[in-house]
N, C-alpha and C positions, 0 to 999 in steps of 0.2 A: 740452667742458663745455657746460652749458646757456647760452642767450643772456643770462641774467642769474643773479645769485645768488639762490637761493630764500630769501626773507625772510618773517618773521612779525612782526606788530606786537608790540612788547615788552610792552604792557599785557595781552596774552593770558595771561601767567603770573600776573596779579594774584590770581586765586582761590587759587593755590598759595601765593603769597607771604603773603597775608593769613591763610590757614589755618595756615601754619607759624609765623607770628608769634603767632597765637592759642594755639598749642600750646607756645609757649616755645622753639621751635627756632631756630637761628641761620641764618635765611634769607640775611642779608647776606653771611655768609662763603661760603655756597654760590654766591651770585651772583659774588662776587669770584674764587672759584676757577675759574669758567668764563669770566672776562673780560667779565662783563656789568655794566652800571651797577648800583650798589648801592641806588638809591632804592626805597623801599617806601611806597606803591604805585608800580609802574613807569609810565614815561611812555607816553602814548598816541601821541606824536609820533614815537617812534623805532622803527626796524625793525632786527632783528638776524637773524643766520643761523638758518635753521630747525633745523640740526643742534644748535646751542647750546640752542635751546628744547627739543628732544627730550631732550637730555641733562639739562637742568635738571629737567624733569618726572619723569624716571625716578629721579633722585637725590633729588628731594623726597620721594618715597615711602619711600626708604631712610632719609632723615633723620628722617622722622616715624615710622618703624617700622610703617607701615601698608600692607599689600599691596593694599588696596582704595581708596587715597586718590584716585586718578584718577577712578574711577567715582563715588565719593561726591561729589566736587566738581562733576563734570559733571552728575550727577543733581540737584544742589541749585542749579545755575546758574539765575539769574533770567532766564528766557527772554525776557521782554518788554524787558529792559534790554540785551540783546545786539543790536547794530545790524543785522546781516544778517537775523536773525529778525524783529526789530521792523519793519524796512522792508518785508520780504516780507509780513508780516501786514497791513500797512496797504494793500497793493496786491492781495492775492489774494482770489479768490472761490471757488476749489476747493482741495482738498488738493494736487492735481497742480500748480496754479499757485503755491501756496505753496512747494513744494519746488523748482520751477523758478526762481522769483525768488530763493530763498535761495541757490541755486548761483551766481547772478550777483552778488549782493551780497557773498558770501563772498570773492570775488576782490579786494575793496577792502581786506581785512584781511590777506591773505596771498598771496604768490606761490609758496608752497611746496606747495600742494595744489590739486587741481582736483576740485571736487564734480561729480557727474554724476547724471542720472536717465534710465534707459532701460527700455523694455518689451520683453518677449520672450514673445509669446503672452499667456497668462493671468497671467504673473508680471511684477513690476516690481522693479528694483534701484535703490536710492539709496545713494550712498556717496561716497568720495573716493579719489583716488590721489595719493601723494606724488611730487613732481617728482624728489627725490633720496631713495634708500632709506637709512634710518638704518643705521649700522654695528652697532648693538646693537638687540635686540628692543624695539620701542616699546610694551611692554605697558601702561604707565600712560597713555601718550598715547592709545592706542586706547580704553582704558577710559574716559578722560575724554570722548572723543567719543561713545562708546556711551551713556554716562550721559545726556548731554543729547539725543542723537538719539532714543534709546528713549523718553524723556519727551516729546519733541516729537511723535513718532509716536503715542504713546498719547493725547495731548491732541487732536491734530488729527483722528484717525480714531476718536474716542471712540464714535461711533455704530456702527462696524463692527469695532472692535479685537477681535482674537482672537489671543492669544499663540501658539496652535498653528499659525497660518497664517504666522508670521513667523520668519525665520532671520537671525541676525546672524553675521558673520565678523570676527574680530579676531585680532591677533598672538598673544595669550596669554589664553585663557579663564580661567586661574587668577586673573587680576586682577579678575574680576567675582565679587561675592559670590553664593553659591548661592541666596540668598533674594530676589534682585532680580526681582520680579514674574514669576517663572516664565518668564523669557526663554529662548529656545532659542539656544544659542551654539555655534558651530563654530570650529575653528582656521583662520585665514587665513594671510596672509603679512605681511611688514614694510612693504608698499607702501601700505596703507590699510585702511579698514574698509568693509563694505557690509551692507545690510539688504535682504532680498527679501521681498515681500509681494504679495497679490493686486492685479493691475492695476486692478481695478474700484474700489479705494479712491481712486484718483486723481480719480475723478469726484464723490466726496463733497463736498457744500458745505462751505466753510470758514467757521467762525464767528469773526469778528474779535474778539469779546469774549473768546475763549479766552485771548488774551494781553494784552488791554487795552494794546496797543502805545503806548508813550510817545514813541518816536523817529519823527519824520516827515521829517527831512531828513538827508542825509549830512553828517557833521560832520568827516570826515577825507579826505585824499587817498588815491589808489591807491598801493600799493607801487610802487617804481621798476620799470620794465619793460625797462631796458637794463643791460648788464653794468657799464658805467662808473657809471651812477647808483646801481645796487644796491651796488656796492663802496663808493661814497661814503656811502651811507646806513648801511652796516654799520660803517664807520670813524668816522662822526661822533661817537659817544659817547666816543671814545678820543682826541680832540684834545689833552686835557690831559696825555697820557702822553709824557714827554720821551724815552722809550725805545721809541717806536713805529717799530720797524724794519720793513723789507720782510718779513722772516720772520714777525715778530709779526703784522703786518697780514694775512698769508695765513692764519695760525692763527685770527685773529678771524673771517675770512670762511669758515673751515673748508674751505679748498681747498688743494691742493698748490701750493706756491709757483711752480714752473715752469709748471704748467698755467694758473694765474691770470695770470702774467706774459705768457704767450703770448696769452691772450685779450685782455688790455688792449693789448698791442702791436698786435694786429690792429685795434684801435679808435684807434690813433694816440697812445696814452698809456702811462704806467707807474704802478705803485703809488706810487713816490716822488713823481711829479708830482701825483698826486691828493691825497696827504697834504699836500703844500705848498699846493695850491689850497684845500683845506678850511681849513687854518690861516690862510691869507691872508684868506679870505672871512669867517671868524669874527672875526679881529682887526679887519678893516675895519668890520664891523657893530658890534662892541663900542666901537670908537673913535668912531663916528658917533652911536650911539644911547644910550650910557651915560656915566656920570661916573667909571667905574673908572680907577684909576691905570694908567699904562702898564705898570708892573711886574706888576700883578695880571693884566692882560690877557695879558701875556707868558706867565705860568704857565698860564692857561686854554688856551693853544694849544701847550703843550709845551716852553716855554723856561724854564730855571731862571735864566738870566742875561738881564736886561733889555737890556744892551748888545748881546749877540748877537742878541736879538730885533729890536732897532732896525735893525741892519745887514741882517738877513734881510727885514724889512718894507720897507726902502728898495729892496732888490733886486726885491721883488715889485711895488711900486707906483710907484717913483721918488720917493717922499716919505718923510720920517721920520714916525714915529707922531704926533708933535706937529703937524707940518705937515698931515698927513692929517686930523687931528681938526679943525683950524681951517677947512679948506676943505670938509669934508664933514659938519660937525656938524648934527644935526637941529635945525630951527628952534625946537622946544620945549625944547631943552637949554640 
Protein backbone atom coordinates (compact mmCIF):
# COMPACT_ATOMS: atom_id res chain seq x y z
CA UNK A 1 0.00 0.00 0.00
CA UNK A 2 1.09 3.63 -0.32
CA UNK A 3 2.99 5.27 2.58
CA UNK A 4 -0.21 7.08 3.54
CA UNK A 5 -3.90 6.97 2.77
CA UNK A 6 -4.69 9.25 -0.19
CA UNK A 7 -6.91 11.95 1.32
CA UNK A 8 -8.84 14.93 0.01
CA UNK A 9 -10.05 17.92 2.02
CA UNK A 10 -13.75 17.30 2.60
CA UNK A 11 -14.70 20.85 1.61
CA UNK A 12 -13.67 19.99 -1.97
CA UNK A 13 -17.18 18.58 -2.47
CA UNK A 14 -18.93 21.80 -1.44
CA UNK A 15 -19.69 22.88 -5.02
CA UNK A 16 -21.57 19.59 -5.48
CA UNK A 17 -23.27 19.73 -2.08
CA UNK A 18 -24.52 23.27 -2.58
CA UNK A 19 -25.70 22.58 -6.12
CA UNK A 20 -27.57 19.44 -5.06
CA UNK A 21 -29.25 21.38 -2.29
CA UNK A 22 -30.16 24.16 -4.74
CA UNK A 23 -31.79 21.56 -6.98
CA UNK A 24 -33.72 20.06 -4.09
CA UNK A 25 -31.79 16.77 -4.11
CA UNK A 26 -31.13 14.90 -0.86
CA UNK A 27 -27.38 15.42 -0.57
CA UNK A 28 -27.35 14.59 3.15
CA UNK A 29 -28.63 11.05 2.52
CA UNK A 30 -25.97 10.54 -0.13
CA UNK A 31 -23.29 11.64 2.34
CA UNK A 32 -24.56 9.25 4.99
CA UNK A 33 -24.72 6.34 2.54
CA UNK A 34 -21.00 6.82 1.86
CA UNK A 35 -20.07 7.19 5.53
CA UNK A 36 -19.23 10.88 5.15
CA UNK A 37 -20.14 13.65 7.64
CA UNK A 38 -23.55 15.09 6.82
CA UNK A 39 -22.83 18.80 7.35
CA UNK A 40 -23.56 21.12 4.41
CA UNK A 41 -21.33 22.91 3.58
CA UNK A 42 -18.61 20.41 4.45
CA UNK A 43 -15.79 21.22 6.85
CA UNK A 44 -12.53 22.65 5.59
CA UNK A 45 -10.69 21.04 8.50
CA UNK A 46 -11.47 17.40 7.73
CA UNK A 47 -9.75 15.03 5.30
CA UNK A 48 -11.43 11.89 3.96
CA UNK A 49 -10.52 9.00 1.69
CA UNK A 50 -10.07 10.06 -1.93
CA UNK A 51 -12.06 7.02 -3.08
CA UNK A 52 -15.04 8.19 -1.01
CA UNK A 53 -14.84 11.61 -2.69
CA UNK A 54 -14.62 10.08 -6.16
CA UNK A 55 -17.70 7.97 -5.46
CA UNK A 56 -19.60 10.94 -4.04
CA UNK A 57 -18.96 13.03 -7.16
CA UNK A 58 -20.05 10.28 -9.55
CA UNK A 59 -23.22 9.60 -7.57
CA UNK A 60 -23.98 13.33 -7.30
CA UNK A 61 -24.44 13.47 -11.06
CA UNK A 62 -26.74 10.43 -10.91
CA UNK A 63 -28.75 12.01 -8.10
CA UNK A 64 -29.09 15.25 -10.05
CA UNK A 65 -29.89 13.40 -13.29
CA UNK A 66 -27.30 15.56 -15.03
CA UNK A 67 -24.53 13.86 -17.09
CA UNK A 68 -22.62 17.15 -17.31
CA UNK A 69 -22.83 18.20 -13.64
CA UNK A 70 -19.10 17.85 -12.96
CA UNK A 71 -18.07 19.98 -15.93
CA UNK A 72 -20.67 22.64 -15.16
CA UNK A 73 -19.51 23.05 -11.57
CA UNK A 74 -15.84 23.03 -12.49
CA UNK A 75 -16.41 25.58 -15.23
CA UNK A 76 -18.34 27.84 -12.84
CA UNK A 77 -15.79 27.55 -10.02
CA UNK A 78 -14.75 30.94 -8.71
CA UNK A 79 -11.09 30.60 -9.58
CA UNK A 80 -9.80 33.43 -7.42
CA UNK A 81 -11.52 31.95 -4.37
CA UNK A 82 -9.76 28.57 -4.63
CA UNK A 83 -6.61 28.77 -2.55
CA UNK A 84 -4.11 26.89 -4.79
CA UNK A 85 -4.96 29.13 -7.75
CA UNK A 86 -5.20 32.33 -5.73
CA UNK A 87 -1.84 31.81 -4.02
CA UNK A 88 -0.17 30.91 -7.33
CA UNK A 89 -1.72 33.98 -8.96
CA UNK A 90 -0.28 36.23 -6.26
CA UNK A 91 3.22 34.88 -6.90
CA UNK A 92 3.44 34.24 -10.66
CA UNK A 93 4.83 36.44 -13.40
CA UNK A 94 4.40 34.07 -16.34
CA UNK A 95 1.91 31.38 -17.34
CA UNK A 96 4.55 28.73 -16.73
CA UNK A 97 5.23 30.03 -13.23
CA UNK A 98 1.51 30.12 -12.46
CA UNK A 99 1.07 26.46 -13.41
CA UNK A 100 4.24 25.43 -11.55
CA UNK A 101 3.20 27.20 -8.36
CA UNK A 102 -0.30 25.78 -8.67
CA UNK A 103 1.10 22.22 -8.70
CA UNK A 104 2.88 22.96 -5.42
CA UNK A 105 -0.03 24.61 -3.62
CA UNK A 106 -2.44 21.87 -4.71
CA UNK A 107 -0.48 19.44 -2.51
CA UNK A 108 -1.82 21.31 0.52
CA UNK A 109 -5.39 20.28 -0.26
CA UNK A 110 -4.99 16.69 -1.33
CA UNK A 111 -2.55 13.81 -0.96
CA UNK A 112 -4.51 11.83 -3.56
CA UNK A 113 -3.26 13.54 -6.71
CA UNK A 114 0.02 14.87 -8.03
CA UNK A 115 -0.17 17.72 -10.51
CA UNK A 116 2.68 18.00 -12.96
CA UNK A 117 3.99 20.26 -15.69
CA UNK A 118 6.44 18.95 -18.26
CA UNK A 119 7.73 19.92 -21.70
CA UNK A 120 8.64 17.73 -24.64
CA UNK A 121 10.06 19.75 -27.47
CA UNK A 122 7.45 22.17 -28.77
CA UNK A 123 4.63 20.74 -26.66
CA UNK A 124 3.87 21.06 -22.97
CA UNK A 125 1.66 18.81 -20.80
CA UNK A 126 -0.12 19.92 -17.64
CA UNK A 127 -2.28 17.57 -15.58
CA UNK A 128 -2.43 15.30 -12.59
CA UNK A 129 -2.09 11.62 -11.72
CA UNK A 130 -4.15 9.92 -9.02
CA UNK A 131 -2.17 8.05 -6.36
CA UNK A 132 -4.81 5.32 -6.28
CA UNK A 133 -6.83 4.43 -9.37
CA UNK A 134 -10.61 4.53 -8.78
CA UNK A 135 -12.45 1.24 -9.18
CA UNK A 136 -15.11 2.93 -11.30
CA UNK A 137 -14.60 5.33 -14.18
CA UNK A 138 -14.15 8.86 -12.74
CA UNK A 139 -16.03 10.59 -15.53
CA UNK A 140 -17.59 13.35 -13.41
CA UNK A 141 -14.42 13.85 -11.39
CA UNK A 142 -12.38 14.37 -14.56
CA UNK A 143 -15.10 16.59 -16.00
CA UNK A 144 -14.98 18.82 -12.92
CA UNK A 145 -11.22 19.24 -13.22
CA UNK A 146 -11.44 19.81 -16.96
CA UNK A 147 -14.08 22.48 -16.35
CA UNK A 148 -11.89 24.67 -14.19
CA UNK A 149 -8.55 23.80 -15.84
CA UNK A 150 -9.86 24.69 -19.31
CA UNK A 151 -11.23 27.96 -17.94
CA UNK A 152 -7.96 28.67 -16.16
CA UNK A 153 -5.99 27.97 -19.34
CA UNK A 154 -8.25 30.16 -21.48
CA UNK A 155 -7.95 33.05 -19.03
CA UNK A 156 -4.22 32.81 -18.44
CA UNK A 157 -3.25 32.37 -22.10
CA UNK A 158 -5.85 34.76 -23.47
CA UNK A 159 -3.33 36.49 -25.72
CA UNK A 160 -2.34 33.18 -27.33
CA UNK A 161 -5.33 30.89 -26.78
CA UNK A 162 -6.20 28.76 -29.79
CA UNK A 163 -8.46 25.77 -29.08
CA UNK A 164 -7.12 23.92 -32.12
CA UNK A 165 -3.66 23.83 -30.49
CA UNK A 166 -4.90 22.22 -27.26
CA UNK A 167 -5.88 18.61 -26.49
CA UNK A 168 -7.50 17.40 -23.26
CA UNK A 169 -7.57 13.75 -22.17
CA UNK A 170 -10.20 12.56 -19.69
CA UNK A 171 -11.68 9.24 -18.57
CA UNK A 172 -15.06 9.82 -20.25
CA UNK A 173 -15.45 12.51 -22.94
CA UNK A 174 -19.24 11.98 -22.86
CA UNK A 175 -19.30 13.85 -19.54
CA UNK A 176 -18.26 17.03 -21.38
CA UNK A 177 -21.01 18.95 -23.23
CA UNK A 178 -20.31 19.29 -26.96
CA UNK A 179 -20.81 23.06 -26.81
CA UNK A 180 -17.96 23.64 -24.37
CA UNK A 181 -15.83 26.25 -26.16
CA UNK A 182 -14.97 23.87 -29.02
CA UNK A 183 -12.52 22.00 -26.78
CA UNK A 184 -10.68 19.07 -28.36
CA UNK A 185 -11.15 16.08 -26.05
CA UNK A 186 -9.77 12.54 -26.27
CA UNK A 187 -10.27 9.46 -24.11
CA UNK A 188 -7.64 8.93 -21.45
CA UNK A 189 -7.54 6.52 -18.51
CA UNK A 190 -8.78 6.49 -14.90
CA UNK A 191 -5.54 7.80 -13.41
CA UNK A 192 -5.99 11.48 -14.17
CA UNK A 193 -6.45 14.15 -16.80
CA UNK A 194 -3.98 16.08 -18.90
CA UNK A 195 -3.88 18.95 -21.35
CA UNK A 196 -1.20 19.47 -23.99
CA UNK A 197 -0.52 22.85 -25.58
CA UNK A 198 2.33 24.79 -27.23
CA UNK A 199 5.31 25.12 -24.90
CA UNK A 200 5.80 28.75 -25.96
CA UNK A 201 2.65 29.66 -24.01
CA UNK A 202 4.57 29.07 -20.79
CA UNK A 203 6.60 32.21 -21.50
CA UNK A 204 3.54 34.44 -21.84
CA UNK A 205 3.33 37.15 -19.15
CA UNK A 206 0.70 36.42 -16.50
CA UNK A 207 -1.58 39.29 -15.61
CA UNK A 208 -2.46 39.06 -11.93
CA UNK A 209 -5.59 41.12 -12.47
CA UNK A 210 -6.98 38.10 -14.35
CA UNK A 211 -8.03 36.56 -11.04
CA UNK A 212 -8.01 39.53 -8.69
CA UNK A 213 -6.72 37.03 -6.15
CA UNK A 214 -8.11 37.56 -2.66
CA UNK A 215 -6.15 34.86 -0.82
CA UNK A 216 -2.66 35.90 0.23
CA UNK A 217 -1.79 33.44 3.01
CA UNK A 218 -2.19 29.72 3.49
CA UNK A 219 -5.15 29.15 5.78
CA UNK A 220 -4.93 25.39 6.25
CA UNK A 221 -2.42 22.66 7.06
CA UNK A 222 -1.09 20.08 4.66
CA UNK A 223 -2.87 16.73 4.52
CA UNK A 224 -1.20 14.09 6.72
CA UNK A 225 1.86 12.54 5.11
CA UNK A 226 2.21 9.31 7.13
CA UNK A 227 0.04 6.21 7.21
CA UNK A 228 -0.81 6.54 10.91
CA UNK A 229 -1.67 10.24 10.68
CA UNK A 230 -3.75 9.80 7.54
CA UNK A 231 -5.70 6.92 9.12
CA UNK A 232 -6.35 9.12 12.15
CA UNK A 233 -7.52 11.97 9.90
CA UNK A 234 -9.89 9.68 8.02
CA UNK A 235 -11.37 8.26 11.23
CA UNK A 236 -11.67 11.55 13.12
CA UNK A 237 -15.17 12.42 11.82
CA UNK A 238 -16.45 9.04 13.05
CA UNK A 239 -15.53 9.21 16.74
CA UNK A 240 -19.21 9.48 17.71
CA UNK A 241 -19.96 6.08 16.14
CA UNK A 242 -20.41 3.55 18.95
CA UNK A 243 -20.07 0.75 16.41
CA UNK A 244 -16.73 1.85 14.96
CA UNK A 245 -15.27 -1.61 14.55
CA UNK A 246 -11.95 -2.46 12.93
CA UNK A 247 -13.81 -3.68 9.85
CA UNK A 248 -15.85 -0.48 9.58
CA UNK A 249 -12.74 1.65 10.08
CA UNK A 250 -11.07 -0.14 7.18
CA UNK A 251 -14.13 0.54 5.01
CA UNK A 252 -14.02 4.22 5.94
CA UNK A 253 -10.38 4.29 4.85
CA UNK A 254 -11.38 2.39 1.67
CA UNK A 255 -8.67 -0.19 2.25
CA UNK A 256 -8.61 -3.93 2.66
CA UNK A 257 -8.66 -4.65 6.39
CA UNK A 258 -5.70 -7.04 6.35
CA UNK A 259 -3.62 -4.75 4.18
CA UNK A 260 -4.33 -1.76 6.40
CA UNK A 261 -3.63 -3.76 9.57
CA UNK A 262 -0.28 -4.91 8.19
CA UNK A 263 0.69 -1.37 7.31
CA UNK A 264 -0.17 -0.07 10.78
CA UNK A 265 1.58 -2.97 12.53
CA UNK A 266 4.73 -2.05 10.66
CA UNK A 267 4.38 1.40 12.30
CA UNK A 268 3.96 -0.16 15.74
CA UNK A 269 0.23 0.36 16.14
CA UNK A 270 -3.21 -1.04 15.22
CA UNK A 271 -6.55 0.32 14.09
CA UNK A 272 -8.05 -0.38 17.53
CA UNK A 273 -5.24 1.50 19.29
CA UNK A 274 -5.64 4.52 17.02
CA UNK A 275 -9.42 4.61 17.55
CA UNK A 276 -8.86 4.52 21.32
CA UNK A 277 -6.25 7.30 21.09
CA UNK A 278 -8.54 9.51 19.03
CA UNK A 279 -11.40 9.01 21.47
CA UNK A 280 -9.17 9.74 24.44
CA UNK A 281 -7.75 12.89 22.84
CA UNK A 282 -11.17 14.26 21.95
CA UNK A 283 -12.59 13.45 25.39
CA UNK A 284 -9.61 15.10 27.09
CA UNK A 285 -9.99 18.23 24.97
CA UNK A 286 -13.73 18.50 25.55
CA UNK A 287 -13.36 18.00 29.29
CA UNK A 288 -10.68 20.68 29.52
CA UNK A 289 -12.11 23.22 27.06
CA UNK A 290 -15.91 22.94 27.30
CA UNK A 291 -18.70 22.83 29.84
CA UNK A 292 -20.37 19.81 28.26
CA UNK A 293 -21.75 17.18 30.61
CA UNK A 294 -19.67 14.04 30.93
CA UNK A 295 -22.57 12.01 29.54
CA UNK A 296 -22.68 14.22 26.43
CA UNK A 297 -18.92 13.97 25.91
CA UNK A 298 -19.22 10.21 26.24
CA UNK A 299 -21.64 10.13 23.32
CA UNK A 300 -19.42 12.32 21.12
CA UNK A 301 -16.64 9.73 21.47
CA UNK A 302 -18.81 6.69 20.82
CA UNK A 303 -20.03 5.59 24.27
CA UNK A 304 -23.76 5.15 24.86
CA UNK A 305 -23.18 4.47 28.58
CA UNK A 306 -21.46 7.20 30.64
CA UNK A 307 -20.33 4.66 33.26
CA UNK A 308 -18.57 2.55 30.64
CA UNK A 309 -16.99 5.75 29.27
CA UNK A 310 -15.75 6.74 32.72
CA UNK A 311 -14.06 3.36 33.20
CA UNK A 312 -12.45 3.58 29.75
CA UNK A 313 -11.32 7.15 30.38
CA UNK A 314 -9.64 6.16 33.66
CA UNK A 315 -7.81 3.37 31.84
CA UNK A 316 -6.61 5.92 29.29
CA UNK A 317 -5.51 8.68 31.66
CA UNK A 318 -5.41 7.30 35.19
CA UNK A 319 -8.09 9.81 36.21
CA UNK A 320 -11.86 9.85 36.16
CA UNK A 321 -13.45 12.38 33.78
CA UNK A 322 -14.37 14.62 36.74
CA UNK A 323 -10.84 14.50 38.16
CA UNK A 324 -9.35 15.21 34.75
CA UNK A 325 -11.61 18.22 34.29
CA UNK A 326 -10.62 19.67 37.69
CA UNK A 327 -6.89 19.31 37.04
CA UNK A 328 -6.84 20.27 33.35
CA UNK A 329 -9.61 22.84 33.05
CA UNK A 330 -8.76 25.83 30.85
CA UNK A 331 -8.27 29.04 32.91
CA UNK A 332 -11.11 30.85 31.11
CA UNK A 333 -13.65 28.13 31.94
